[in-house]
MIDO-864350 format. One record per residue (C-alpha): chain; residue number from 1; x, y, z. Coordinates in nm, 2 decimals. Each point is the difference from the previous one (the first is absolute). Example, Ala and Ser with C-alpha at 12.3 -4.5 7.8 and 13.67 -1.06 7.14 Angstrom:
# residues 2
("A",1,(1.23,-0.45,0.78))
("A",2,(0.14,0.34,-0.07))
END
This chain:
# residues 77
("A",1,(0.01,0.01,0.00))
("A",2,(0.25,0.24,0.09))
("A",3,(0.19,-0.09,-0.32))
("A",4,(-0.29,0.08,-0.23))
("A",5,(-0.08,0.31,0.19))
("A",6,(0.37,0.12,-0.06))
("A",7,(0.03,-0.09,-0.33))
("A",8,(-0.35,0.17,-0.09))
("A",9,(0.14,0.28,0.18))
("A",10,(0.32,0.03,-0.20))
("A",11,(-0.17,-0.10,-0.33))
("A",12,(-0.06,0.36,-0.10))
("A",13,(0.32,0.10,0.03))
("A",14,(0.13,-0.30,-0.18))
("A",15,(-0.21,0.09,-0.28))
("A",16,(0.15,0.36,-0.03))
("A",17,(-0.32,0.17,0.13))
("A",18,(0.02,0.31,0.22))
("A",19,(0.27,0.26,0.02))
("A",20,(0.37,-0.07,-0.13))
("A",21,(-0.03,-0.38,-0.07))
("A",22,(0.33,0.00,-0.11))
("A",23,(0.12,0.02,0.37))
("A",24,(-0.25,-0.25,0.18))
("A",25,(-0.05,-0.25,-0.27))
("A",26,(0.32,-0.20,0.06))
("A",27,(-0.08,-0.03,0.36))
("A",28,(-0.31,-0.11,-0.05))
("A",29,(0.07,-0.26,-0.25))
("A",30,(0.28,-0.13,0.24))
("A",31,(-0.24,0.00,0.29))
("A",32,(-0.29,-0.19,-0.17))
("A",33,(0.27,-0.27,-0.13))
("A",34,(0.14,-0.04,0.38))
("A",35,(-0.33,-0.03,0.14))
("A",36,(-0.08,-0.27,-0.26))
("A",37,(0.32,-0.16,0.03))
("A",38,(-0.02,-0.03,0.38))
("A",39,(-0.37,-0.14,-0.03))
("A",40,(0.12,-0.26,-0.22))
("A",41,(0.28,-0.09,0.22))
("A",42,(-0.20,-0.04,0.31))
("A",43,(-0.30,-0.17,-0.12))
("A",44,(0.16,-0.25,-0.22))
("A",45,(0.38,-0.02,0.01))
("A",46,(0.03,0.02,0.40))
("A",47,(-0.28,-0.32,0.07))
("A",48,(0.16,-0.19,-0.27))
("A",49,(0.34,0.03,0.12))
("A",50,(-0.12,-0.08,0.36))
("A",51,(-0.16,-0.32,-0.13))
("A",52,(0.32,-0.12,-0.13))
("A",53,(0.20,0.08,0.27))
("A",54,(-0.25,-0.15,0.22))
("A",55,(0.00,-0.33,-0.22))
("A",56,(0.37,-0.01,0.01))
("A",57,(0.03,0.02,0.38))
("A",58,(-0.27,-0.25,0.05))
("A",59,(0.20,-0.26,-0.26))
("A",60,(0.35,0.11,0.21))
("A",61,(-0.21,-0.11,0.31))
("A",62,(-0.11,-0.32,-0.13))
("A",63,(0.35,-0.09,-0.15))
("A",64,(0.17,0.09,0.35))
("A",65,(-0.31,-0.20,0.18))
("A",66,(0.09,-0.32,-0.24))
("A",67,(0.39,0.05,0.07))
("A",68,(-0.04,0.03,0.33))
("A",69,(-0.22,-0.31,0.07))
("A",70,(0.24,-0.20,-0.24))
("A",71,(0.31,0.08,0.25))
("A",72,(-0.23,-0.10,0.28))
("A",73,(-0.08,-0.33,-0.13))
("A",74,(0.35,-0.09,-0.11))
("A",75,(0.14,0.09,0.35))
("A",76,(0.06,-0.29,0.21))
("A",77,(-0.11,0.01,0.37))
END
Protein backbone atom coordinates (compact mmCIF):
# COMPACT_ATOMS: atom_id res chain seq x y z
CA UNK A 1 0.00 0.00 0.00
CA UNK A 2 2.84 2.37 0.81
CA UNK A 3 4.60 1.52 -2.44
CA UNK A 4 1.47 2.22 -4.46
CA UNK A 5 0.89 5.55 -2.67
CA UNK A 6 4.48 6.67 -3.10
CA UNK A 7 4.56 5.56 -6.73
CA UNK A 8 1.31 7.38 -7.46
CA UNK A 9 2.67 10.50 -5.79
CA UNK A 10 5.88 10.43 -7.83
CA UNK A 11 4.21 9.54 -11.14
CA UNK A 12 3.42 13.14 -12.19
CA UNK A 13 7.04 14.11 -11.58
CA UNK A 14 8.29 11.06 -13.49
CA UNK A 15 6.06 11.94 -16.44
CA UNK A 16 7.43 15.48 -16.49
CA UNK A 17 4.30 17.30 -15.36
CA UNK A 18 4.60 20.41 -13.23
CA UNK A 19 7.19 23.14 -12.92
CA UNK A 20 10.76 22.44 -14.08
CA UNK A 21 10.49 18.70 -14.86
CA UNK A 22 14.15 18.43 -15.88
CA UNK A 23 15.20 18.85 -12.24
CA UNK A 24 12.78 16.42 -10.55
CA UNK A 25 12.10 13.83 -13.25
CA UNK A 26 15.29 11.73 -12.86
CA UNK A 27 14.85 11.54 -9.08
CA UNK A 28 11.20 10.49 -9.43
CA UNK A 29 12.13 7.72 -11.87
CA UNK A 30 14.84 6.44 -9.54
CA UNK A 31 12.51 6.52 -6.53
CA UNK A 32 9.78 4.59 -8.38
CA UNK A 33 12.33 2.03 -9.60
CA UNK A 34 13.72 1.62 -6.10
CA UNK A 35 10.27 1.13 -4.63
CA UNK A 36 9.37 -1.51 -7.21
CA UNK A 37 12.70 -3.29 -6.78
CA UNK A 38 12.48 -3.36 -2.99
CA UNK A 39 8.88 -4.58 -3.13
CA UNK A 40 9.78 -7.44 -5.46
CA UNK A 41 12.79 -8.36 -3.33
CA UNK A 42 10.90 -8.33 -0.07
CA UNK A 43 7.82 -10.17 -1.33
CA UNK A 44 9.35 -12.73 -3.69
CA UNK A 45 13.10 -13.14 -3.42
CA UNK A 46 13.57 -13.11 0.37
CA UNK A 47 10.92 -15.80 1.09
CA UNK A 48 12.32 -18.05 -1.66
CA UNK A 49 15.89 -17.71 -0.35
CA UNK A 50 14.64 -18.35 3.20
CA UNK A 51 12.89 -21.52 2.04
CA UNK A 52 16.05 -22.81 0.32
CA UNK A 53 18.23 -22.04 3.34
CA UNK A 54 15.72 -23.70 5.68
CA UNK A 55 15.61 -26.81 3.48
CA UNK A 56 19.41 -26.90 3.44
CA UNK A 57 19.59 -26.66 7.23
CA UNK A 58 17.06 -29.47 7.64
CA UNK A 59 19.08 -31.64 5.23
CA UNK A 60 22.29 -30.93 7.16
CA UNK A 61 20.60 -31.78 10.45
CA UNK A 62 19.28 -35.05 9.00
CA UNK A 63 22.72 -35.98 7.67
CA UNK A 64 24.38 -35.10 10.97
CA UNK A 65 21.79 -37.11 12.91
CA UNK A 66 22.34 -40.11 10.61
CA UNK A 67 26.11 -39.87 11.04
CA UNK A 68 25.72 -39.56 14.79
CA UNK A 69 23.47 -42.61 14.87
CA UNK A 70 25.98 -44.64 12.79
CA UNK A 71 28.85 -43.70 15.11
CA UNK A 72 26.83 -44.72 18.18
CA UNK A 73 25.87 -48.07 16.63
CA UNK A 74 29.48 -48.94 15.75
CA UNK A 75 30.87 -48.20 19.22
CA UNK A 76 31.39 -51.20 21.44
CA UNK A 77 30.22 -50.74 25.00
